[in-house]
DRENMAR-621722 format. One record per atom (N, C-alpha, C): residue in three letters; x, y, z. Coordinates in steps of 0.001 Angstrom, whole numbers, plus 500000, padded with zeros to 6 digits. Example, Ala and Ser with C-alpha at 12.3 -4.5 7.8 and 13.67 -1.06 7.14 Angstrom:
# residues 2
ALA513190494310507800;ALA512300495500507800;ALA513200496700507800;SER512850497750507080;SER513670498940507140;SER512900500030507870;
END
This chain:
# residues 338
MET519514507958498677;MET518862509267498696;MET517418509129498247;ARG516530509941498813;ARG515124509844498469;ARG514818510561497148;THR515660511504496743;THR515441512200495486;THR516550511832494522;LEU516169511222493392;LEU517168510757492452;LEU517753511891491624;PHE516941512898491288;PHE517413513986490443;PHE516972515317491025;ALA517844516264491035;ALA517471517629491404;ALA517106518357490127;ILE515805518658489974;ILE515341519245488723;ILE516066520557488455;GLY516602520661487242;GLY517285521889486835;GLY518728521938487295;ALA519172520918488070;ALA520538520957488562;ALA521357519801488024;CYS520686518642487777;CYS521431517467487352;CYS520990517046485963;LEU521810516235485318;LEU521509515686484008;LEU521085516785483023;THR521882517772482888;THR521529518880481996;THR522178518715480632;LEU521540519325479655;LEU522102519378478313;LEU523132520502478255;ALA523810520570477145;ALA524837521600477003;ALA524258522986477166;GLY522994523155476757;GLY522378524464476848;GLY521855524789478226;GLY521915523836479166;GLY521500524103480529;GLY520115523613480884;ALA519327523099479923;ALA517995522582480232;ALA518105521169480777;PRO517158520723481586;PRO517177519339482053;PRO517199518381480868;ALA517892517241481031;ALA518060516304479924;ALA516732515812479406;TRP515790515552480336;TRP514529515012479852;TRP513690516029479087;ALA514081517308479118;ALA513322518316478384;ALA513390518071476885;ALA514422517333476438;ALA514545517039475018;ALA513495516030474559;ASP512878515317475490;ASP511871514305475175;ASP510491514954475260;ASP509888515195474105;ASP508576515831474103;ASP507453514816473952;PHE507734513549474276;PHE506752512484474124;PHE505434512822474809;TYR505496513388476020;TYR504289513589476818;TYR503447514785476380;ALA503984515639475547;ALA503223516813475115;ALA501932516391474416;GLY500803516890474912;GLY499512516575474318;GLY498960515213474686;LYS499683514433475491;LYS499244513094475885;LYS498394513150477152;THR497701512036477431;THR496999511840478694;THR497651510688479438;VAL498054510940480650;VAL498622509908481512;VAL497534509475482494;ARG497288508183482553;ARG496296507649483482;ARG496980507047484696;VAL496532507493485875;VAL497013506929487130;VAL495911505998487626;TYR496150504703487563;TYR495159503719487985;TYR495258503520489496;LEU494093503392490140;LEU493999503389491599;LEU493375502080492052;SER494074501329492900;SER493623499985493249;SER492662499960494433;GLY491969501042494676;GLY490983501077495752;GLY489761501845495302;SER488724501780496100;SER487498502492495759;SER487643503973496089;ALA486753504783495535;ALA486784506228495760;ALA486670506536497246;GLY487550507397497733;GLY487527507790499124;GLY488478507021500008;GLY489029505927499500;GLY489971505140500287;GLY491379505696500234;GLY492279505057500963;GLY493643505558501055;GLY494407505509499745;TYR494312504397499006;TYR495034504308497737;TYR494478505303496734;ASP493170505473496733;ASP492543506487495885;ASP493064507877496240;GLY493124508185497520;GLY493553509506497957;GLY494991509816497594;TYR495888508855497839;TYR497294509085497516;TYR497527509105496010;GLY496790508267495275;GLY496943508262493830;GLY496518509576493208;ARG495408510116493678;ARG494932511390493128;ARG495816512551493602;LEU496368512425494798;LEU497296513453495274;LEU498496513552494341;LEU499103512420494009;LEU500236512457493081;LEU499795512944491712;GLY498633512454491253;GLY498164512821489930;GLY497977514316489740;ARG497593515006490800;ARG497374516457490688;ARG498673517245490596;HIS499797516613490894;HIS501052517376490954;HIS502166516847490059;ILE502023515642489524;ILE503138515082488752;ILE503230515659487350;ALA502100516145486799;ALA502108516604485399;ALA503138517698485152;LYS503239518661486064;LYS504155519782485838;LYS505612519364485925;HIS505861518144486416;HIS507227517645486496;HIS507554516668485371;LEU506581516466484463;LEU506825515659483275;LEU507033516590482086;PRO507977516290481195;PRO508187517132480019;PRO506927517174479163;GLY506526518354478785;GLY505321518500477981;GLY504059518674478799;GLU504161518526480109;GLU503033518701481026;GLU501738518075480499;PRO501686516739480453;PRO500499516062479934;PRO499303516214480870;THR498130515876480366;THR496942515771481207;THR497048514487482027;VAL496730514549483302;VAL496783513365484161;VAL495405513139484759;VAL494897511924484615;VAL493580511582485154;VAL493692510336486018;GLY492836510241487027;GLY492786509077487885;GLY491679508131487454;VAL491968506831487504;VAL490998505804487112;VAL490960504734488194;ASN489820504576488855;ASN489688503544489876;ASN489511502171489235;MET490243501189489755;MET490102499803489312;MET490314498912490527;SER489284498811491349;SER489390498027492570;SER489009496581492309;GLY489378495712493234;GLY489005494313493130;GLY490152493386493455;ALA489821492305494188;ALA490765491230494498;ALA492006491736495223;GLY491839492721496088;GLY492959493201496883;GLY494098493763496073;GLY493793494346494904;GLY494819494947494071;GLY495255494099492886;ARG494896492793492889;ARG495352491911491811;ARG494702492247490470;LYS493458492689490492;LYS492785493046489239;LYS493562494131488506;LEU493960495153489229;LEU494721496235488617;LEU496116495769488220;ALA496776495000489075;ALA498128494532488747;ALA498110493679487485;ASN497104492832487345;ASN496975492018486127;ASN496792492902484896;TYR495923493908485026;TYR495689494813483900;TYR496966495556483528;LEU497641496091484526;LEU498839496888484259;LEU499905496036483581;TYR500051494816484017;TYR501107493932483500;TYR500807493456482078;ASN499526493178481791;ASN499178492492480552;ASN498488493350479494;ALA497770494387479920;ALA496940495099478958;ALA497191496600478871;ALA497753497192479894;ALA497949498645479898;ALA498994499057478863;PRO498894500275478340;PRO499927500773477415;PRO501301500734478069;LYS502289500384477295;LYS503657500256477803;LYS504555501353477236;ASP503967502534477140;ASP504713503666476590;ASP504947504767477627;GLY504552504512478885;GLY504736505522479926;GLY503503506358480183;THR502373506033479547;THR501140506790479778;THR500213506095480764;ALA500630504966481299;ALA499839504258482298;ALA500721503930483493;ILE500361504471484649;ILE501035504128485893;ILE499949503794486918;ALA500351503315488072;ALA499334502894489043;ALA499877502966490457;ILE498938503018491391;ILE499237502767492798;ILE498470501508493169;ILE499165500533493751;ILE498528499267494108;ILE498746498965495587;HIS497967498015496091;HIS498160497549497460;HIS499585497029497609;ASN500241497387498683;ASN501607496893498882;ASN501645495376499033;THR500552494770499496;THR500512493311499647;THR500504492601498304;THR500197493306497217;THR500159492690495899;THR501522492126495518;VAL502587492707496065;VAL503942492239495778;VAL504094490759496122;TYR503401490321497159;TYR503563488956497652;TYR502707487932496906;ASP501712488377496155;ASP500693487453495651;ASP501249486339494782;ALA502140486671493828;ALA502699485645492959;ALA503543484657493760;MET504228485144494787;MET505048484268495620;MET504187483244496352;TYR502951483653496666;TYR502061482761497408;TYR501265481837496498;GLY501514481909495198;GLY500841481002494288;GLY499374481317494074;GLU498985482571494281;GLU497588482958494065;GLU497207482699492601;PRO496186481857492348;PRO495886481453490965;PRO495447482580490040;SER494891483662490590;SER494432484755489737;SER495559485689489313;VAL496759485477489821;VAL497893486348489504;VAL498388486066488091;LYS498455487118487294;LYS498979487035485934;LYS500112488045485759;PHE500944488167486790;PHE502027489144486733;PHE503199488665487586;ASP504354489222487330;ASP505559489018488124;ASP505948490388488684;ALA505721490579489983;ALA505936491901490573;ALA507370492380490454;SER508320491458490340;SER509721491871490233;SER510024492495488868;ARG509116492339487900;ARG509342492890486563;ARG508667494247486359;PHE507824494646487290;PHE507284496003487200;PHE508421497010487376;TYR508198498217486872;TYR509116499318487155;TYR508516500124488308;TRP509147500059489450;TRP508656500754490635;TRP509130502191490593;LEU508196503110490711;LEU508497504542490580;LEU508779505211491911;GLY508284504633492997;GLY508487505195494321;GLY507296504907495205;SER507373505360496429;SER506275505203497389;SER506113506513498144;LEU504874506916498361;LEU504635508187499052;LEU504601508053500564;ASP504474506833501075;ASP504402506715502535;ASP504692505287502962;SER505132505142504174;SER505151503861504877;SER504155504016506013;PHE503479502935506367;PHE502482503135507400;PHE502410501989508395;THR501678502259509461;THR501468501280510520;THR500013500831510484;PRO499740499640509962;PRO498369499146510007;PRO497985498760511434;ILE496721498890511737;ILE496222498513513058;ILE495028497588512910;SER494750496882513985;SER493534496090514094;SER492677496741515172;PHE491412496999514851;PHE490532497588515865;PHE489135496996515746;VAL488404497048516841;VAL487052496495516901;VAL486091497542517448;TRP484838497422517083;TRP483786498316517527;TRP483489498078518999;HIS483056499123519686;HIS482913499061521140;HIS481879498040521601;THR480953497637520738;THR479927496666521139;THR480370495221520944;SER481598495025520460;SER482064493664520164;SER482346492853521415;GLY482578493534522548;GLY482943492835523770;GLY484391492398523819;VAL485204492902522893;VAL486620492520522793;VAL487488493747523027;ARG488465493610523894;ARG489376494722524177;ARG490844494339523993;SER491125493085523663;SER492503492638523474;SER492507491398522589;LEU493691491030522097;LEU493793489809521320;LEU493471488589522170;ALA493748488672523463;ALA493386487562524347;ALA491875487351524355;ASP491119488446524347;ASP489658488332524289;ASP489214487674522983;ALA489933487974521897;ALA489560487434520582;ALA489857485948520462;LYS490518485391521435;LYS490715483938521465;LYS489517483215522070;ASP488670483976522738;ASP487548483366523455;ASP486213483521522759;ARG486134484439521764;ARG484857484642521079;ARG485087484994519620;GLU484102484662518786;GLU484202484963517355;GLU484007486451517116;VAL484862487020516254;VAL484814488442515934;VAL484798488585514415;ALA483721489130513862;ALA483600489304512409;ALA484333490562511965;VAL485185490435510949;VAL485914491588510408;VAL485718491637508898;GLY485579492846508355;GLY485384493031506924;GLY486690492920506158;ALA486583492493504879;ALA487768492363504032;ALA487373492590502576;THR488352493021501767;THR488104493194500332;THR488318491868499616;GLY489552491408499549;GLY489856490151498876;GLY491085489519499466;ALA491433488328498969;ALA492532487560499559;ALA493883488244499429;GLY494000489208498508;GLY495270489907498358;GLY495452491069499300;SER494466491356500123;SER494512492543500983;SER494897492192502411;SER495430493183503110;SER495763492982504527;SER494513492769505355;SER493369493305504911;SER492125493107505655;SER491724491647505698;PHE492205490855504755;PHE491962489414504724;PHE493113488642505371;GLN494335489032505040;GLN495493488256505455;GLN495806488388506949;TYR495663489596507499;TYR496048489795508893;TYR495184489011509882;PRO493849488981509720;PRO493081488141510645;PRO493417486660510517;ASN493728486202509305;ASN494169484819509148;ASN495473484578509900;LEU496403485529509793;LEU497669485421510506;LEU497430485271512008;LEU496581486133512556;LEU496320486081513993;LEU495632484775514384;ASN494713484320513549;ASN494026483062513837;ASN494991481884513830;ASN495857481821512814;ASN496699480651512623;ASN497952480630513483;VAL498425481797513880;VAL499637481841514717;VAL499285482002516198;LEU498326482864516486;LEU498033483191517884;LEU496757482540518414;GLY495958481940517549;GLY494780481235518012;GLY493556482086518254;THR493468483245517594;THR492269484074517717;THR491141483478516875;LYS489939484085517000;LYS488755483560516315;LYS488087484633515450;PHE488890485278514607;PHE488332486280513712;PHE487614485591512546;LYS486393486025512266;LYS485614485545511126;LYS485717486590510018;ILE486227486189508866;ILE486499487130507780;ILE485297487196506847;VAL484772488410506682;VAL483625488648505796;VAL484137489403504575;THR484203488742503428;THR484780489344502230;THR483711489977501337;GLY484189490684500309;GLY483289491238499312;GLY483156492741499334;TYR483771493412500287;TYR483691494868500340;TYR484632495475499296;LYS484241496610498711;LYS485035497236497663;LYS486244497982498209;GLY486155498494499418;GLY487258499261499987;GLY486954499662501412;SER487862500456501990;SER487728500821503393;SER486468501616503715;PRO485989502536502863;PRO484757503249503238;PRO483581502308503484;GLU483452501281502622;GLU482363500328502791;GLU482552499498504060;MET483788499160504381;MET484037498370505589;MET483783499189506851;TYR484113500493506811;TYR483812501357507954;TYR482310501413508204;ARG481545501571507118;ARG480091501641507285;ARG479530500335507831;ALA480053499222507350;ALA479575497923507837;ALA479832497767509330;MET480959498270509806;MET481267498180511223;MET480349499082512041;GLU480155500314511557;GLU479265501234512275;GLU477836500696512345;GLN477412500002511297;GLN476068499429511269;GLN476012498053511930;GLU477180497621512460;GLU477318496364513199;GLU477010495142512345;GLU477280495254511038;GLU477298494070510189;GLU478554493262510500;THR479621493979510852;THR480860493359511292;THR481246493980512633;HIS482289493405513249;HIS482740493902514553;HIS483992494756514475;GLY484711494703513341;GLY485965495441513288;GLY486649495336511946;MET487897495817511908;MET488696495843510683;MET490147495544510991;MET490846495052509969;MET492282494791510057;MET493002495526508943;GLY494190496019509231;GLY495033496601508201;GLY494807498067507923;THR493927498727508674;THR493708500159508475;THR494956500944508882;PRO495460501828508039;PRO496627502626508431;PRO496297503528509622;TRP497194503583510567;TRP496994504450511728;TRP496808505898511294;ALA497555506340510285;ALA497436507729509836;ALA496022508030509361;GLN495388507057508717;GLN494011507250508259;GLN493048507339509434;MET493237506477510409;MET492398506526511616;MET492570507861512331;ARG493810508296512460;ARG494105509538513181;ARG493518510754512490;SER493545510764511160;SER493105511953510430;SER491599512003510230;ARG490956510851510129;ARG489542510846509753;ARG488600510320510828;TYR489108509485511704;TYR488203508807512624;TYR488656508910514080;MET489386509973514376;MET489865510159515739;MET488711510266516728;ARG487561510720516251;ARG486400510835517134;ARG486008509482517712;TRP486236508425516947;TRP485910507094517466;TRP486739506776518707;LEU488012507148518670;LEU488870506908519831;LEU488464507808520999;LYS488206509079520706;LYS487839510012521764;LYS486522509623522436;GLU485626509020521638;GLU484320508631522171;GLU484286507172522617;ASP485457506521522640;ASP485552505103523023;ASP484665504213522169;LYS484591504543520876;LYS483791503725519971;LYS484570502519519437;VAL485915502594519462;VAL486735501490518972;VAL487839501167519968;ASN488283499927519924;ASN489419499472520716;ASN490504498979519759;ILE491708499554519850;ILE492834499109519020;ILE493478497906519708;LEU493554496788518984;LEU494055495549519570;LEU495546495346519367;VAL496061495711518178;VAL497467495459517860;VAL497875496351516704;GLN499160496683516639;GLN499730497394515487;GLN500659496439514757;PHE500631496507513418;PHE501435495617512590;PHE502639496371512043;GLY503756495682511951;GLY504974496294511437;GLY506178495728512159;ARG507344496229511761;ARG508583495730512355;ARG509065496588513513;LYS508435497748513709;LYS508744498582514866;LYS507507499391515230;LYS507453499851516465;LYS506285500586516945;LYS506205501981516328;ASN504975502392516088;ASN504730503771515698;ASN504844504646516953;PRO505531505786516867;PRO505673506643518059;PRO504356507099518660;ASP503297507138517852;ASP501980507533518372;ASP501298506424519157;LEU501812505206519021;LEU501090504042519547;LEU501947503221520501;LEU502667503898521344;LEU503582503196522240;LEU502868502272523217;ALA501601502573523513;ALA500845501740524454;ALA500125500581523773;VAL500164500546522444;VAL499473499481521701;VAL500461498356521409;PRO500095497109521677;PRO501020495989521436;PRO501464495914519976;LEU502738495552519763;LEU503315495375518431;LEU503291493895518086;ILE502930493575516865;ILE502828492173516459;ILE504142491426516664;MET505283492084516458;MET506575491417516628;MET506760490886518037;ASN506145491559519022;ASN506307491142520415;ASN505508489890520760;PHE504651489456519831;PHE503906488212520055;PHE504659486999519521;ALA505790487224518839;ALA506598486109518334;ALA507159485314519507;ARG506964484007519482;ARG507399483151520597;ARG508700482419520295;SER509259482628519114;SER510494481953518730;SER511189482778517654;GLU512440482428517371;GLU513181483108516305;GLU512536482839514949;ASP511999481644514759;ASP511324481329513499;ASP510097482212513298;GLU509325482431514363;GLU508160483308514238;GLU508580484757514006;ARG509699485163514613;ARG510195486524514375;ARG510572486698512910;LYS511255485704512310;LYS511617485781510892;LYS510370485793510014;LEU509375485013510410;LEU508118484980509660;LEU507458486349509647;PHE507341486954510823;PHE506718488281510904;PHE507534489317510143;ASN508852489212510219;ASN509719490184509547;ASN509504490141508036;PHE509395488952507481;PHE509145488806506037;PHE507768489355505667;ILE506763488977506428;ILE505393489363506101;ILE505209490878506123;PHE505859491544507069;PHE505623492974507249;PHE506677493864506599;ALA507623493276505855;ALA508641494080505169;ALA508003495042504169;GLY506911494617503538;GLY506268495453502538;GLY505647496721503085;LEU505481496802504393;LEU504904498015504975;LEU505826499216504834;ASP507093498959504554;ASP508029500072504385;ASP507745500869503107;PHE507019500274502161;PHE506603501011500947;PHE505101500811500768;SER504351501472501598;SER502923501199501713;SER502056501911500685;ARG502569502924499997;ARG501805503603498955;ARG502629503590497672;PRO502821502384497083;PRO503758502269495954;PRO503130502569494597;PHE503906503251493768;PHE503520503560492397;PHE504435502782491450;LEU503888502388490313;LEU504650501547489406;LEU504173501723487976;ALA505011501245487064;ALA504694501246485629;ALA504851499819485134;PRO504192499473484029;PRO504264498096483540;PRO505623497764482948;PRO505957496485482873;PRO507184496107482163;PRO507044496461480692;GLY508168496752480072;GLY508146497092478654;GLY508224498573478363;VAL508053499412479399;VAL508203500854479194;VAL509684501140478885;PRO509979501941477873;PRO511382502239477546;PRO512141502783478754;ALA513400502385478868;ALA514200502725480041;ALA514281504228480272;GLU514427505005479176;GLU514563506450479353;GLU513259507063479871;ARG512118506429479527;ARG510841506951480010;ARG510621506560481467;VAL511101505386481861;VAL511049505004483277;VAL511846506009484101;ALA513024506380483608;ALA513836507371484306;ALA513099508705484408;THR512389509090483354;THR511608510327483373;THR510500510249484414;LEU509788509124484443;LEU508703508945485413;LEU509230508946486846;ARG510360508294487058;ARG510934508270488411;ARG511377509664488842;ALA511992510393487927;ALA512412511756488256;ALA511210512639488557;ALA510142512465487777;ALA508930513253488005;ALA508281512882489328;PHE508293511597489665;PHE507740511170490952;PHE508514511819492095;ASP509824511745492034;ASP510645512319493105;ASP510397513815493248;ALA510315514497492112;ALA510084515940492152;ALA508709516269492711;ALA507698515495492311;ALA506343515728492823;ALA506270515451494317;ALA506949514387494778;ALA506915514024496192;ALA507555515093497069;ALA508447515899496482;ALA509097516984497219;ALA508478518342496913;ASP507462518370496088;ASP506836519619495661;ASP506118520282496843;PRO506438521534497150;PRO505777522212498277;PRO504250522234498161;GLU503733522311496938;GLU502283522338496769;GLU501663520988497100;LEU502315519896496696;LEU501828518563497075;LEU501885518385498586;LEU502981518799499190;LEU503134518635500629;LEU502111519460501397;ALA501818520652500907;ALA500813521493501565;ALA499431520863501456;GLU499119520309500288;GLU497821519646500123;GLU497733518411501014;ALA498839517672501109;ALA498848516482501962;ALA498625516853503424;ARG499277517912503876;ARG499076518346505271;ARG497629518741505511;LYS497044519460504555;LYS495648519886504704;LYS494716518686504773;ALA495018517656503984;ALA494195516441503981;ALA494601515460505074;LYS495618515833505861;LYS496137514991506941;LYS496647513645506413;ARG497373513726505297;ARG498021512545504735;ARG499527512652504949;ASN500106511637505527;ASN501550511611505714;ASN502247511429504367;VAL503376512079504198;VAL504217511870503023;VAL505628511571503518;ASN506043510330503357;ASN507390509872503704;ASN507913509084502506;PRO508390509806501480;PRO508650509155500184;PRO509906508293500150;LEU509820507297499290;LEU510966506489498889;LEU511103506593497378;SER512311506534496880;SER512544506593495444;SER512198505257494794;GLY512095505279493475;GLY511844504041492749;GLY512950503026492944;ALA514192503484492969;ALA515313502567493169;ALA515236501904494539;GLU514833502671495555;GLU514718502103496899;GLU513611501047496966;VAL512474501352496370;VAL511371500386496379;VAL511750499149495576;GLN512391499350494412;GLN512807498218493592;GLN513729497292494382;ALA514646497859495167;ALA515567497049495964;ALA514820496266497036;MET513807496894497651;MET513021496199498674;MET512223495045498071;VAL511654495279496897;VAL510908494206496227;VAL511845493049495894;ASN513027493357495407;ASN514005492316495080;ASN514401491535496328;GLU514524492226497451;GLU514869491551498707;GLU513755490591499130;ILE512509491027499005;ILE511379490172499353;ILE511375488927498470;TYR511658489118497177;TYR511634487995496241;TYR512809487039496445;ALA513786487432497230;ALA514927486553497521;ALA514704485708498770;THR513532485781499370;THR513226485034500594;THR513238483526500324;PRO513801482719501233;PRO513822481261501040;PRO512414480692500858;PRO512246479753499942;PRO510923479186499651;PRO510203478612500866;ALA510946478012501791;ALA510302477413502964;ALA509609478474503813;LEU510237479635503937;LEU509630480718504715;LEU508431481301503978;VAL508530481400502668;VAL507395481883501877;VAL506213480941502038;LYS506457479643502002;LYS505390478655502150;LYS504723478778503516;GLN505524478974504554;GLN504964479132505900;GLN504086480376505978;ALA504565481477505385;ALA503772482709505379;ALA502455482498504644;GLN502512481806503524;GLN501301481531502752;GLN500288480764503593;GLU500760479807504343;GLU499866478981505152;GLU499159479793506227;VAL499896480684506893;VAL499267481428507986;VAL498413482591507495;LEU498768483149506342;LEU498015484298505838;LEU496723483912505129;PHE496730482747504504;PHE495563482333503730;PHE494771481217504392;GLY495181480849505610;GLY494413479861506345;GLY494627478441505915;LYS495743478187505221;LYS496026476831504750;LYS496854476088505782;LYS496313475014506288;LYS497007474240507306;LYS497949473218506672;
END
């Protein structure tokens, strides 16, 4: 089930109040929602969306503030949350879904074990796309095998870095990765100014809601959609799974793209008391179903397809159970290691 607790209906005290109402820990406190992207990006938007609505579903209705902490494709924030953030339930975060894989790939800057975080839930699953600017001279992945195409990226932990490497190493394309951008707004500007030719890993929902004019004006060409199944809006766009030439490549793609099922994940650091994790998860579920949050999301053209913390935790555990040989192969194709 996507909702773990029905507020006011389950886990009640003898007097009829919700069980967590007895915990007044949050009264007068400030809860910080850390955001692993720059202002204006997708993670920032979803993090602030939850932050504006979760307080009323926490006992004591604490103050909730958003704090941006971008860098290294989400690893900077994950390291902070794991090692330095308060472990009392006053610090939660939304991080890049690809951050789950970083420790498995042996990334040296990783100072966390993603399986030990407490996953609170995810607000959406999404379909990342690869697209190029109309002046690039590229209209398909086949074209990208014949000429160099510069694409912007944040850091090695992000899909903007990993996906072009995947295409280069598995399919033989010639994407040139330009790193150092803080987030998607900066990468969009770089493409419009023709510093780069395109982007990888942009959620289709973000393109549809904010940059549909580019498609209508033929300013961009969508080359491929990433994921384990096609988005209904993109039936004419090739799916990465269909480029698999063997069962081994299909298994590789399936592992790499499993994390897309929880694309806007929220989490708390290890060490938070179990009863407070349950409170945070219940508040997340209630906020994700809150009519006011849903109305704001529709107005901002943000999809909300929530998963519970238990569901996300199970998916993370499944990813961490992947055979080492397959993990090593994924690492090689995503990071360009031959």
